[in-house]
C-alpha positions in Angstrom: -6.1 -34.6 -5.0 -5.8 -34.2 -1.4 -8.0 -30.7 -0.4 -6.6 -28.1 1.3 -7.6 -26.3 4.4 -8.6 -23.0 4.9 -9.1 -21.6 8.4 -12.1 -19.3 9.2 -9.9 -16.4 10.5 -11.7 -13.5 12.9 -15.3 -13.8 11.8 -15.9 -10.1 12.4 -13.5 -9.4 9.6 -13.3 -9.3 5.6 -12.6 -13.2 5.9 -16.0 -14.6 5.5 -16.2 -12.2 1.9 -13.2 -13.0 0.7 -13.8 -17.0 1.5 -16.7 -17.1 -0.5 -15.2 -14.9 -3.3 -12.3 -17.3 -3.7 -14.4 -20.4 -3.9 -15.8 -18.8 -6.6 -13.3 -18.4 -8.5 -12.0 -21.7 -8.1 -15.0 -23.9 -8.1 -14.1 -24.7 -11.7 -10.9 -25.1 -11.6 -9.4 -25.6 -7.9 -7.1 -26.3 -6.3 -10.2 -27.7 -4.1 -10.0 -26.4 -0.3 -12.6 -26.8 2.5 -13.2 -24.3 5.6 -12.8 -24.6 9.1 -15.5 -22.2 10.0 -19.3 -22.1 11.9 -21.5 -23.1 8.9 -24.1 -20.6 9.6 -21.5 -17.5 9.4 -19.9 -18.4 6.2 -23.6 -18.9 4.9 -24.0 -15.1 5.2 -21.1 -14.6 2.6 -21.7 -17.9 0.2 -25.1 -18.8 -1.7 -24.0 -22.9 -1.1 -22.2 -24.2 1.7 -22.6 -27.9 2.8 -21.2 -29.4 5.8 -19.1 -32.1 5.5 -16.9 -34.6 8.1 -13.6 -35.2 6.8 -11.6 -33.5 4.3 -11.6 -36.5 1.6 -15.2 -35.3 1.2 -14.6 -32.0 0.0 -13.9 -32.7 -3.6 -17.0 -34.5 -4.3 -18.8 -31.3 -3.4 -15.9 -28.2 -4.4 -17.8 -27.8 -7.7 -21.1 -27.2 -6.7 -20.9 -26.1 -2.9 -18.2 -24.6 0.0 -17.4 -27.6 1.8 -17.3 -26.7 5.8 -16.0 -28.8 8.3 -17.7 -27.1 11.1 -15.7 -25.1 14.0 -18.7 -23.5 15.9 -18.4 -19.7 16.9 -19.7 -19.1 20.4 -21.2 -15.3 19.9 -23.2 -14.1 16.7 -21.0 -12.0 14.9 -20.7 -7.9 14.4 -18.6 -7.2 10.8 -15.9 -4.6 11.9 -16.6 -5.6 15.9 -14.1 -8.1 17.2 -15.7 -10.3 19.8 -12.8 -12.1 22.2 -15.4 -14.6 23.0 -14.8 -16.1 19.6 -11.3 -16.2 19.9 -11.6 -19.8 20.9 -12.8 -21.0 18.0 -10.6 -18.9 15.7 -7.6 -20.7 17.0 -9.2 -24.0 17.1 -9.7 -23.3 13.6 -6.1 -23.0 13.3 -5.4 -26.0 15.3 -7.2 -28.6 13.4 -6.0 -27.4 10.5 -2.8 -27.7 11.2 -3.3 -31.4 12.8 -5.6 -32.4 9.6 -2.0 -31.1 7.6 0.6 -33.1 9.8 -1.7 -36.5 9.0 -2.0 -35.8 5.6 -5.6 -35.4 4.8 -5.1 -32.0 4.1 -2.2 -30.9 1.3 -1.7 -27.2 2.9 -2.8 -24.4 5.5 -4.4 -21.2 4.1 -4.5 -19.0 7.0 -7.5 -16.4 6.5 -6.3 -12.9 8.4 -6.7 -13.0 12.1 -6.6 -10.0 14.9 -3.6 -10.7 17.4 -4.7 -8.1 19.4 -8.2 -9.6 20.0 -6.5 -13.2 20.2 -4.0 -11.8 22.9 -7.0 -11.0 25.3 -8.0 -14.5 25.5 -4.7 -15.9 26.3 -2.9 -16.4 23.2 0.7 -16.7 23.9 2.4 -16.7 20.5 3.4 -13.5 18.4 1.6 -14.2 15.4 0.6 -16.9 12.8 3.5 -17.8 12.2 4.9 -18.5 15.5 1.8 -20.1 16.1 1.9 -22.9 13.6 5.5 -23.4 14.1 4.4 -24.3 17.0 1.8 -26.8 16.4 4.2 -28.3 14.1 7.1 -28.5 16.1 9.3 -26.3 14.3 11.8 -24.7 16.1 13.0 -22.1 12.8 10.4 -21.0 10.8 11.4 -18.7 8.2 8.7 -16.1 6.6 8.7 -15.5 2.9 6.4 -13.2 0.9 5.9 -13.4 -2.3 4.3 -11.5 -5.5 4.6 -11.3 -8.9 7.8 -9.6 -8.8 9.3 -10.0 -5.6 10.0 -12.5 -2.9 11.3 -11.3 0.9 12.4 -12.9 3.6 12.5 -10.7 6.9 15.0 -12.1 9.2 13.2 -10.7 12.1 9.7 -10.7 12.2 7.1 -9.3 14.6 9.0 -7.6 16.8 9.5 -3.9 17.8 11.9 -2.2 15.8 14.4 -1.4 18.9 14.2 -5.4 19.4 14.8 -6.6 15.6 17.8 -4.4 15.9 18.9 -6.1 19.3 18.2 -9.7 18.0 19.6 -9.2 14.9 23.1 -11.5 14.5 25.1 -13.3 11.8 23.8 -16.8 12.9 20.2 -15.2 12.0 21.1 -14.1 9.1 22.7 -17.2 8.1 19.6 -19.6 8.6 17.3 -17.9 6.9 19.0 -17.4 4.0 19.5 -21.2 4.3 15.8 -22.0 4.7 15.5 -19.3 1.6 17.4 -21.1 -1.0 16.3 -24.3 0.0 12.8 -23.7 -0.4 13.8 -21.5 -3.9 15.4 -24.6 -5.1 12.5 -27.6 -3.6 9.5 -25.2 -4.1 10.2 -23.1 -6.8 12.7 -25.1 -9.1 15.2 -22.2 -9.0 18.5 -24.5 -9.1 21.0 -21.7 -8.2 19.4 -19.2 -5.9 20.7 -15.7 -5.6 20.7 -14.1 -2.7 20.7 -10.4 -1.8 21.0 -9.2 1.5 20.1 -5.7 2.8 22.0 -3.7 4.9 20.5 -2.5 7.9 21.8 0.9 8.4 21.1 3.6 5.8 23.5 3.2 2.4 24.4 0.0 4.6 26.5 1.8 7.1 28.3 4.0 4.9 31.4 2.1 5.5 30.8 2.6 9.3 30.2 6.0 9.2 26.2 5.8 9.4 26.6 2.5 11.9 28.8 -0.7 11.9 26.3 -3.8 12.1 26.9 -4.2 8.4 30.9 -4.8 9.3 30.4 -7.0 12.2 27.1 -8.4 11.7 26.0 -8.9 7.9 29.0 -8.6 5.9 30.3 -12.1 7.9 26.3 -13.5 7.2 27.1 -12.7 3.5 30.7 -14.5 3.8 29.0 -17.5 5.8 26.8 -18.3 2.5 29.1 -18.0 0.3 31.2 -20.1 1.8 28.1 -23.2 1.8 28.0 -22.6 -1.7 25.5 -20.0 -2.0 25.2 -17.0 -4.2 24.8 -14.3 -1.6 25.4 -10.3 -2.4 25.7 -7.5 0.0 24.8 -5.8 2.1 23.0 -3.6 -0.3 21.6 -0.3 0.3 17.8 -1.0 1.0 17.1 2.5 -0.8 18.3 1.3 -4.0 17.6 -2.8 -3.6 14.0 -2.8 -5.0 14.1 -0.6 -8.5 13.6 -2.9 -11.3 16.4 -3.2 -12.6 17.8 -4.3 -9.3 14.9 -7.1 -8.5 16.1 -8.5 -12.0 19.1 -9.6 -10.5 18.2 -12.0 -7.4 15.6 -13.9 -6.5 14.9 -13.3 -3.2 15.8 -10.1 -1.1 16.7 -11.4 2.5 15.8 -8.4 4.8 16.8 -7.3 8.2 13.1 -6.7 9.9 10.1 -6.7 8.9 9.0 -3.7 7.2 12.3 -3.2 5.1 10.7 -6.6 3.7 7.3 -5.5 3.5 6.7 -2.1 2.1 8.5 -2.5 -0.9 6.5 -6.1 -1.4 3.3 -4.4 -1.2 4.0 -1.1 -2.6 4.8 -2.8 -5.8 1.8 -5.3 -5.9 -0.1 -5.7 -2.6 -3.3 -7.1 -4.0 -1.6 -10.4 -5.3 1.0 -10.8 -2.7 1.4 -13.9 -0.4 2.9 -15.1 3.0 4.3 -18.3 2.5 6.2 -20.0 5.9 9.4 -21.9 5.1 10.8 -24.5 7.0 7.7 -26.5 8.3 6.8 -30.0 7.6 3.6 -28.6 5.9 2.5 -26.5 3.4 1.2 -23.1 4.8 0.3 -19.6 3.4 -1.4 -16.7 3.6 -3.1 -13.8 2.1 -0.4 -10.2 3.0 -2.8 -8.2 4.5 -5.0 -7.9 7.9 -8.6 -8.2 9.3 -9.8 -5.2 7.6 -12.5 -4.3 9.8 -13.4 -0.9 8.7 -14.6 -2.3 5.6 -16.0 -5.3 6.5 -19.2 -6.7 4.9 -19.3 -3.1 2.5 -18.9 -5.4 -0.5 -15.4 -4.0 -1.4 -12.7 -6.3 0.3 -10.4 -7.7 -2.5 -9.9 -11.6 -2.5 -7.0 -11.6 -5.1 -4.1 -12.1 -2.5 -6.2 -15.1 -0.8 -7.2 -16.5 -4.3 -2.8 -16.3 -4.8 -2.4 -17.9 -1.5 -5.0 -20.5 -2.3 -2.9 -21.4 -5.8 0.4 -21.0 -4.2 -0.5 -23.5 -1.7 -1.7 -26.5 -4.6 1.2 -25.8 -6.1 3.4 -26.7 -3.4 1.3 -29.3 -2.5 2.3 -30.8 -6.1 5.9 -29.8 -6.4 6.2 -31.5 -2.4 4.4 -35.1 -3.5 
């Protein structure tokens, strides 16, 4: 099978630790992956590393060593202390991974956490990973889905302030995210008639307009539009009750109006096994649902579960899309 590509992430964070742990967990079962990163850096975390030239070589060595395609760092890494001088290598790791995926040399891209503030200092001009990879893949409508064993969520607005999220929310954006999510549920997860629960924006979904009227003139028309397209959509629903266990059993994905409305319930339910997947791309892209964790880097307490789940999901998506 074509291996996956794993990006380096910020080398001062927990990426090295969880990458080594993920290789140890998956080396016997797969899916196989190759790391695009600095071999000297990852060797400090992984007992067995082998530098390769092409992804096709990864399968032959994955059981005995972590395959690494070299992306050299400029400066020595001090765990917990990010260095902007290493940002260009972090960006190159992402760029090369996406390029390999577009060429079908890898079956998908799994991204280790980056620090956006560090990348911004180096001239990075994208709000985050999702938008950068979408630009590299020439995708104009990327949609973020986050999922765990018990819940899938899609935020309509993502890496913007809450003020900007409310100002930019539109019926068209909600419909667009709903369509992409429904398509992915059918193709990637085998759900032939996906059920979409659409959250309201305001407390109590606006309380019939007394707590805000966005539900009436933005959200409800979007729900009606999705239904007119044959999608089983319901809402707008009060966000304070739609994530209970009983409510979660009634839908396949929750379409949320802003970032934290989606991520808080997901991470509260199961942060360690939650995964981020970018929908709408011509390639598979997943990532762990956590950050660089500079505060615990090198302490030995970083949990690799989310990265392992992201790699396994990318492998599953690779096979379904074949």
